[in-house]
N, C-alpha and C positions, 0 to 999 in steps of 0.2 A: 389595492390598485396600482400602487408604485411598483410593485413586483411585476405585476401583468404588463404594465407599460415598458418596463425594462426588457421584459422577454419578447414582447411583441414587436417592439420597434425594429430590431435587426431582421426580423423574419416577414416584414410586411411583403416583400417581393414575392413570398410563396402564397400570400392570401389572395383568394379571387374577389371579385368585386363585392359579393355579397358579405364576405368576411371583413373587408374594409369598411364597408358601410356599418355593419354590426358593431365593430369595435369603436367606431366613432359615436355611434348611437349609445352605446353602454356607458362611455365615459361621460357624455353630455347628460345622460339621463340620471347618472349617480352625482352630477355636479362636482365631478373630480377634475381639478385643474391639471391639464397635461398637455401644456403648450407645444412641447417638443414632439410628443406623439402625434398631435394633430397636424403639426407641420409635416412630419414624415408621411403621415396618410394622405394629406394634400399633394405632396410630391409624387407619391405613387399612384394616386388615383387619377391625377390630372392627365397624364399621357394615355391612361387606359379607360377614359370615361365611356368610350364606346361599348365596353364590356358591361356597364351597369344597366340594369333594367329600370324601369321607371320608379319602382318601389324604392330601390337602392340609391337612385338619385336624390329622391326626396328625403330619404333618412339621413343621407349624408349632408345635404344642404341644411336640414333641420339642425343636425348635430352641430355643425360649425357655427350656425346662428346661436343656437342655445348656449354653446360653450364661450361665445364671444371671441372666437379666434378668426382673425382676418384671413381669407384665402381667396384674393381677387382673381388669380389665374385659375383656380378650380371652379369658382363660381362663373367665370367666363366660359370655360369649357362645358359647364352644365348647361349654360343658356344656349 
C-alpha cells in the first residue's frame, strides 16, 4: 500500500471524483495509515465536491471517519 500511495499522491489531479473516493475507501477499508495521502485527497476533493455523486460523497466521508483523519474543510464542503 505504501507504493500505491506514493504513486497515487502526485497523480490525484488526474483522478475523477469516483477514483478519489475509491482510493480513500480502499485505504480506510484496509486500515492502512496514509495521513499524507488522505490530506492530499482532501485538498483535491474539496474544491471539486460538486463532481461527486451521493455514493462517492458517502464513501469519502466514511473513509475519512474510519481512518480517523480530520478534514474539516472537506466535511464542510460535503455538508
